[in-house]
N, C-alpha and C positions, 0 to 999 in steps of 0.2 A: 720230451716233453715240450710243449709249446708255450708260448707266453700268452696264455688264453684268457689271464685276468684282466688284459688290456682292452678296452672296446674296439681297438682297431683290429683285434683279432677276428671280428666278425667278418673281414673281407675273404676268411678262406671259403674257397669253394666258388668264388667269382672270378671271372675271368681278370687276368691282371696283365700289366707291360710294366716289366722292370727295366729303368734305364739308368745311364751315367753318361755325364759329358766331360770331356777334356777342354780346356781353353788355353789360349795363346795370346800374347798382346796384340793390339790392332796394328795394321799395317800404319805406318805414319803417326802411331802415338805420340811422337815426341813432341807434336806442336800442341797437344793438349796439356802437357805435363809442365806446368809454369811454377811450381813450387821452387824458389831460389835454394841454391846449394852454396854453401859458404865453409871452405876449410878452417879449421882451429885459426883463430886469430894470431897465434904466435908463432905460425908457420912461415917461414920466409923463402924457402927453396920454390921457385916457381914450377919446377919440373913435378915436384911432389904435390904441389897444390892443384896443378892440372890434371896428375893421375887421381887425385882424390876425388875431385868434383866429375871426371870421367865415370870412376868406378859408382861413385854415388848415383850418378844419373842412369847407370845401367841397371842398378838395382830398382829405380824407380820404373824402368822400362819393364823389367820382370816382374815386378809387383801388379803392374796394370792387368796381368793375365788374369787377376782374381777380381778386376773391377766391372760391373756388368755394362759401364758405359765406355771402358777403354780395352776390352778384351774381343777377340773373336773366336768361334767354336773352333776347335781344332779335330775334335772326334765326336762321335754319338754311338754309343752302345745300346742294343735295345734286346732285350730278352722276354719271349714269349713262351706259354706252357710248352709248346712243342718245338720251337726254334730259337735261335739267337744269332745276332749278327752284329759287325761292327763296321763303322764306315769312318774314313779319316780325310783330311783335305788331300792327302796324297794322290787320291784317286777321284774325289766326289767335291764339288763347290759346296760351300757353307750353305748356300742358298737351296740347293737340292737336298743337301742333309736336313735342313729344317722342315721343308715341305714333305719329306719322307716321313720325318718323325710327326708332324702333326697329322698326317694321314694315319699312322697307326694310332696316334691317341684318339682320333674320332673314331675309329672301328672299335677301340676298346670301350670307349664311353658309349657307343651305339649298342654295346652288349650288355651295358650295366656294370662294366669292369671298372678297374682301379689303377691309378699309376703308382708305381712303388719305386723308391730310392733311398740315397741315404744323403741326408742334409739337402734335399731337394726343395723345401720349402724356403730355405734361405739362400741357396746358391743355383742349383741346377735350373730350376723353373724360371725365378726371375731372369736369368741369363738368356734362356731359350726365348722368352716373351719379348726382351728389350731388344734382343738381336733381331728378332722377326719383326719388330717395329722398325727399327732402323733399316731394314731392307725391304720394308714394304710387304711382307708375307702375311697373309691372314691367319689367323690362330683361333681354335675352337676356344670356348669359355673354360678357364681355368681357375679355381680358388686357391688362393695362396695365403690366407689369412692365417695368423697364429693358431687361432682358437677355433676356425671354421674354414676347413679345406674338405668339404666332401668330395668323394672320388680320388682323393691323394692321401697316400699313406707315407709318410716320411719314417723310415727306421730309426734315425736318430732321434726323432721326436717321440717315438713311442718309447725308446730306452732311457730318454731324459725325462720322461713325464712333462713332455711340452716346455723343456727348459728349466724344470724345478730342479734337477740335480746335474752335476757336473757333466759336460759333455767330453767325449774321448773320440779317438780316431776309429776308423773303420777296422784298421789293423789290430786296434787294441781289443774291440769288440769280437772280431774273428778268432783272436787267440783266446779270449776268455769263454767263448761259447763252442770252443772246439771246432771251427770252420777253417778248412783250408784257404789260405791267402798267399798269393805269389807277390811278394814285395821286392823282386829282382829288380823293379824299374819303380823309382819313388816318383809320386805324382809332382813333386817340386821341380823335376827334370823336365817335364812336358814341354814348358815354354822354350827351353833351349833345344829340345829335340826337334821340335816343329820347325824352329827357326834354322835349324841346320839341315830339315829336310828328310829327317830320320823317322819316316813315317811308319816303318815296320815296327819300331820301338813303340812308338805312340800308340800303335793298334794293339800291341802286346800288353802294354799298360792298361789300356782300355777295356780289354777283353778279360784281363785279371781282376779288375775293379768290379765289373759287371756280373762277373761269375760269382765272386765273393758277396757281392750285396745280395743277389739272387739265392745264394745259400744260406745266409744269414736270416734273411726274410722267412724262409722256409724252417729254418731252426726255430725261430720264435713263434711259429705257427701263425703267420701272416698270410702265407700263400701255400698253396699245394703245388708241389714241382714234379711232374713225371720226367722221364730220362729225356736230356736235350740232346738234339742232334745241331750241331754247328752247321751254320749256312755260310757259304763263302762270300 
């Protein structure tokens, strides 16, 4: 049974592009993190104080992976009705990933199709647009307004009735709707995995998220999914 009582379900039958991104902290992000860090005022041991400050600064750096002005794109996954693929920084530059993504986007738009993802109005699309702006990459017109975003279907937005009810994670919704979800690699691990050059792990997570989003969108009746053949 689909989620056919939602207006977004009208995209069923239209061409679609499901996507998901993974992010990492910007190279050299330390120069942009200026928030002061102070150990508790009653601490006297200089080694403990130094360790506290270093650990707090590292948490700030890792948190930058979620900031559209302080992050870079580590991976992009794309799923189309008849194919799916994922690229990471292990084999492809950020610029090339972005240019490829926007080409697919333009093709989908020219066919009257829609972009589909999970939390893409608040996270993925703003970051894709901002990173493209920083890198001087031209982008097609994309509407990311909360209440007017023609051509964009955010599964989280649909499930929360545009933010009117509590937001939950992709993993939660997959479990509740009986959609398979591989959580062997957590999204919070991605910045560290990227920094360590473990791009196969990044790709594994990106593929899992994209597959889950595609299956969830289909389960809700938002898209029709024929049998997918992975593309290397």
